[in-house]
N, C-alpha and C positions, 0 to 999 in steps of 0.2 A: 714097250712104250704104252702109256695110258692114253686113252682117247680124250682129247680136250673138247670143251663145249664149243659149239659153232660160234664164230666171232660176232655175227649179226643176228642172233636169235632174239625174238621178241621177249620182253620181260616176263610174260606169263608162262613161257615155256620153262624158265628157270625156277619158277615158284614150286613149292612143295606140292606134290600130287594129291596130298590129303586135304588140302585147303581148296575150297571152291573159288573160282575166279569171279570176282564181283564186277559186273559191268559198270563202267563209269557213266554218270548222268551228265549230259552237256550242261554247262553253266547257264546258258540261256535257253529256257524251255518254253518260251511264249508261243502262242499259236502260229504266228507268222513263220517263225523259225522251224516249227514242227512241220508245217505245210511244205516248206522248202525242202526239208529233209525227206519227206515222204515222196514228193514229186521228183526229186533229183538225188537218189541215194548214190548213184555212181559218182557224181561230182563230189559228194561228201567223202566217199571212199577214196577218191584219188587225192584229196587234200589231207587224208589221214593215213596213218600207218596201221589203223585197226583193220581187223578182218571183217568181211561183210556180215557175219553172224553177230559180231559185237555191235556193229552199227544198228542192225535190226533190234537187238536187245535194248540198246540205248533209246531207240525210237519207241519201243514198246513201254519202257519204264517212264519215259517222258510223257507219253500219251496217257498212261495209267495215272500218273501223278496229276496231270492236268484234268483228267476226267473226275478223279476223286475230289479235287478242289472245286470243280464246277458243281458236283453233286452236293458237297457241303454247303456251297453258296445257295443253291436252289432249296435245300432243306431248310436253311435259315429263312429264306423268303416265304416258304410255305408256313413255317411257324409264326412269322410276323403277320401274315395274311389271316391265319386262323385266330390270332389274338385280336386283330381288328374286327373280325367277324363276331367274335364273342362279345366285344365291347358294344358293337352296334346292336346285336341281338338283345343284350341286357337292357338297352334303352327302350326297346319296343314294349308297348302295353300288352300286346298279344304276340309272343314269340312264334307261336304256331301260325303259319299262313292261313290255315283253314279257319282258325278262330278269328283272324283279322277279317277275312271275307264274310264270315257269319255276322260279325259285329257291324260291318258296313251295310249288309243287307238289312239287318234289324233297324239301323238308323234311317235308311232309305224308306222303309215301310212306315216308320214313325212320321217322317217328313211328309210322305204322300197322304197319310191319314189326316195330319194337321192341315195340309193344303186343301184337301177335300172338304173338311169341316169349315174352313175359312171361306171357301168358295160358296158353300151352301148358305152360310150366314150372310154373305154379301148378296146372294140371290134373294134372300128373304128381305134384306134392307131395300133392294131395288124394287121389289114387288110392293113393299109397304109405302115407299116414297113415290112409286109409279115413275121410276127413272130407269134408263137403260143401264146395264152393267158397266158400260164404258164410263159413264158419269160417276158411278159409285167408286170405281177404281181411281178416277181423277180426284174425287173428294177425299179419298184416303191417302193420296200421294203415291199411288202405285202405278206402275206401267202395266199395260194389258198383258205383257209377256210374263209378268211376275206371277 
């Protein structure tokens, strides 16, 4: 008598031994479902006829797919941010921050030189008219803080 296959053997045991068994990926692999699976693998196993190692393989594949999708999304965001940075940098007169600081310092020195010369001229005017500086500022429409 020839031995017959077991009546309730799982389908993967009847498959050819040369072909690897491909773990099935759950249809719903969103983060909430994956967290539930990771937190409660026993409940998942009791609702399924799969072996625990197949459940773990499914979790690993779902997690890997989710992580790869998240990586792709983040890489896209990085590319978009770099593009925005390039556009903003192209609008700058001096893209190098050191050049910008040097330019501002140069402008401040020029402003201080002009202000000193103007204050000196107003001092000469006050002396010539024999008026206080406050009155010269008022005559020129300036505030003393200017």
